[in-house]
N, C-alpha and C positions, 0 to 999 in steps of 0.2 A: 548676077553672080550669087551663087548660093552661099549663105553664111556657114562657115565651118568653125565650130566651136567645141572644144573639149569640155565635157560636162563636169566641170569641177571649179570650185572656188577654194582656194587654199592659201593658207599662210604658211610660209616655210620657215623652219627654224633650222637652218643648215649648220654645218659644222662650225664651231667657234674657233677663235684664234689662239694658236699655241704661242706662248710667250716665254722666252728665255729658258725654255726647257723646264720651267718650274710651275707654270700656271696655264691652265686652259680656261679661257673665259667661257663659262657656261651661262648663256643668257636665255632663260626660259621665254619663249615667244619672240626671240630676237630676230632681227632682219639680217639677211645676207643678200647682197646683190648678185651673187654667183660669179663675181669677177674679182680679179686681183687688184688691190690698191697698192701693190708693192712698188718698189723703185728705190732710187738712191736716197730718198728722204727717210727711209725706214730706219737707217742706222747711223747715217753720217753725223746726225746732230746729237747722238747719245753722249758723246764725250763732253758736251757743253751743258748737260743737264745737272742741276744741283739737287742732290737728294736731301741735303741737310739732315734732319733727324727722322726722316720718313721710315716707317717700318710697319709691318703687319698688313692686314687686309683693309682695303678701302672699297666700300660698296657704293654703287651709284645706279641710277635707272632713269629711263625717260626716252627722249626723242629718238625715233628711228632714223630721222634725217641725218643726224650726225654720226651714225654708227660707224661708217667707214672711216671717218676722221678719227673717232675715238680709237678704233682698232690700230691705226697708225701711231697715234700718240701713246697708247698703252704699250705697244711693242717697243717703241723707242725708250720710253720711260723705264720700263722694267729691264731693258738691256743695261741701263745705267744703274738702276737701284734694285739690286737683287733681293733686298729684304722686304720688298713691297709687293703685294698682290692686289690688283685692281680688277674688280668684277662689275662690269657695266651691263645692265640688262636693258636691251632696246625694246621697251614695252609700250612706247608711245608717250607723248608729252603729258597727257592727263594722268596716266598711271605713274609716271615719274614724280609729278607734283604730289600726288596722294601718298606715295612712299616717303617722300621728304617730310611732309607735314605730319606724318605718323611716326617719324623718327627711325625709319627702317634703313635709310641710306644717308651717306654724308653729303651728297649733293645730287641734284636732279638736273637732267637736260630737258629743256623745253623750247619749242619753236615759237612760243609766245610768252610775254612777260606775265608775272604773277598778277592775278586780279586782286583788288582790295581785300576781298574776303579770304583769299588764299594767304595774303600777307598777314592778316589777323590770325589765321590758323597757325601760321609758322611760328608765331610768338610763343606758342605752347612748347615748342621744341627748342627754339633759340631763346633760352631762358632770360637772357639779358639783352637780347636784340631781336632781329627779325630776318626773314629771308630776303635776299637781294638778288637782282638780276645782273649777271655778268656776261655780256655778249662775248662769244668765243669763236663762232664760225658762221659764215654766210654762204649763200648760194642760190642758184635759180631753182624754182619749182618747174620742172620740165613738164610739158603736156606731150606725153608719148602716145603714139598711135600705130596701129597695124592695119594697113589697107592695101591690099594687093594691087600693084600697078601704080601706086601713088607714093613717090619718094620725096616730094616737096609740097608742103601744105602751109597755107597762111590762114590764120583765123584772127578775129578780134574779140574784144571783151564781150560784145553783144552776142556773137555767134556761140562763143564758149558757154556763156550763161544759158542760152537756149538749149544747147546740147546737153549740158549737165542737169538741166531742169526738164528734160524730156520733151521740149517743145520742138526741137529739130531732131528728126528720127531717121533720116536717110542721108547718105553721104553726098547725093547729088542735089540736095536742097538748093534752091536758088540763092539763098544767102551765102552758102559756102561757095557756090559756083561763081558768084560775083567777085569774091576775093581771090579766086583761082581760075582766071579766064583761060589759061593754057593747059589746065589739068583735065585729064579724062576721068571724071568722077563717076564711079559706079553707083548703082541704085541700092547697094548693100545697106542693110539696116545698121544703125549705129548702136554699138554696145558700150555704154559709158560705165566705167568702173570707178568706185570711190572707196574710201576707207571705212571699215566697219567699227574701228576702235576710235577712241578720242584722240585727236591728232592736231598738233600745231600746224602741220602741213595743210590739212583741211582748212584750218582757220585762216591761214595766210592766203590760200586760194580764194576763200570766201571774202576776205577783205579786199582783194583785188577786184573780184567780180562786183562786189557791192559799191566799190569806189568808181570803177571805170565803166560799169554798166548798171547803174543804180535802178533804172526803170525795168530791167530784165532780171535782176537778182535782188529780191527784196527780203532775203533771209537775214537773220541776226549775224553780223560779221564777226561777233565775238565768240560764236559757238565753235567748240572743238569737235562736235559731233556733226556728221553729215546731215544737213537740214532738209534737202529736197526729197521728194518722192520719186520712185522709179530708179532706174539704173541698177547696177549690180555691186554688191559689197564684197570686199576682201580685207583680210586683216593685215595691217602693216604695209609699208611700201613694197616689201617683197611679195606680198600677196597680190597687190594691185599690178605690179609689173609682170608677174608670172602669168596672170590671166590675160593681160593685154598682149603679151608675147604669143600666147597660145590661141588667140581669137582673131580671126579676120574680121575687120570692121570695128575693132575695139579702140577705145581711147581712155586714157587715165592720167593721173598726175602723181608725180614722185620726184625725188631729187635727181639731178642730172646724172650722178654716178650710177644710178640704177639703169637709166636709159642707155648710157654708154656701155656698161658691162653686158647688157642684154642685146646690144646692137639694134636698138629701136630708133625709128625716126622720131624726131620731135618737131612740134609745131613752131613756126615763126609767128610772132605776134605783131599785128598791125596796130601800132599805138597812136598813129596819126603823125609820126615822124616821117621823114623823107622815104625811108625804106623799112620793110618789116624787120623785126629784131629777132635774132636767133638766141636760143637758150645756151649761153656760154658763161663761164666763170668771169671772163673779162666784161661781158655786157651786164652781168648781174652786179659786178663791182661798181659799175658806173651808177647804177640805181642806189646801191647801198651807201655809196659815198655821200649821198645827199641826206642820209638819215640824221635825225635830230634827237639829242638826248632829252627825254621827258622825265626820267627818274630824278629823285631828290637825294641829296647826300651821297652815299656810296652806291645807291641804286642806279644802274646804267640802262634802264629800259629805254628803248628807241622807238621813234615814230618813222615809218617808212612811207615814201611817196609812191603809192600803187598806181597813180594816174599820170606818172611821168611821161612826157613826150620828148624828152631829151634824145638827141640823136645817138643811136647805139645803146640806149639804156633798156635792159630787159626788165619789165615791170613786175613779173610774178616772182618775187624773191622772199626769202625768209632769213632770219637771223636766229641761230640757236643760242640760248642762254644757258650757262651753268648757274644753277640756283643754290646758294649756300647761305648759312647764317653769317651776318656781319659780326655778331658777337654771340657767345654761348654755344660755339661748336664743341663737339665731343673732344675732350683733350687727348684721348687716345688716338684719334684719327686725324686731328688737326695738322700735325706735321706733314703727313702724307697728302692731305688735301691741299695744303698750301704749296708744297713742292710740285705736285702734279699740275695744278692750275698755273703756277708760275711758268712751268714749261710750256703748256698749251698756248698761252698768250705771248710767249717770248717770240723773238724774231725767228728762231729756228723752228719753233712749234708752228708758227703761221706759214712758214715757207713750204712745209710739206703738203699744205692743203690744195694748192693748185693742181698738183699731179693727180689728186683724187677727185677732181671736178668740183672742188669747193672754192669759195671766194674768201681770201684772207680779210681780216678786219681792216677798215680804213685806218691809216696810221694814227690819226688823232684819237680815235676811239680806243685802239689797242693800247696807246700810251696811258690813257686814263685807267684802263683795267689793270695794267701793270703796276700802277701806283696803289690800287685798292687791294689786290690779292695779298700782299705781305701784311696788311693790317688786319686780316681776318683773325679773330681771337675766340 
């Protein structure tokens, strides 16, 4: 089968979300999965949102993984709080943290917790405190693929590691065939796409591969930059999903909402459980529910079990944190910051996530975050 690939790598910055007739979210370099995340969750919770003294513009930046969740939250929040404008730029976790530690945004979205050196850097901005990790949304990192004639595909950590490390280069490789005995696998060349920007999604995939296939993925699991040679790079989740969609023989990684909106097949993961596990919010929630809090004090950094073999638990997951100062926040934006985060972690804010292919926080973790947000100062 001859590989058909459009000769383009692109990152899309599609139209941003119009909110309350008063704000258009302009997110330079932002992701859009080209699908609607609309639904009953968009407005039904607005009447329960407490605006308190929130006013003015609240700037934030970071994770592309949570962009579709942020879009929903912002639309609901601004429908209730007309005096607030929220501008979230989906530029990647690394860019968001940089913006936060340089004082350009009130909070950052990151798919990985702050490193010790980033915490130290944050103390320059949080004059009397430091940046803390507040988990807000979870979900599966889907492995999407485009392979003509193959609608059901199972891979494990070892084969994924070898594919993304350019060690397996044909779709009919014996390792893939062994996992898919009933599939008619073509000899098509594999085109593996990865993120070109610093990404928490990349980091979480790397942690999974390094944990579940350590002998085949020996790269630094803490890196937000793509570590392996070969493959093809694209900016943001939108860039990766666009190229996978346009390329027969392609495979890539992105949040489930991007796969769903673009009608891409996703890989089932052989974890060693009784049956391969599909990338769904329910299956991701089973894995995230086992997360343990490793942060101290008000910091809620989590440790995820990427090697889980629990029945129905999808192992390639991420949790996106909202990173803010525990103390020393800008007094002008603090009311809006607290009001917005109070909403996103509330029961209403978490309920809208499932409709957008995200996993709500486990109840125990959400309860702890709800106690912390009102104490931000």
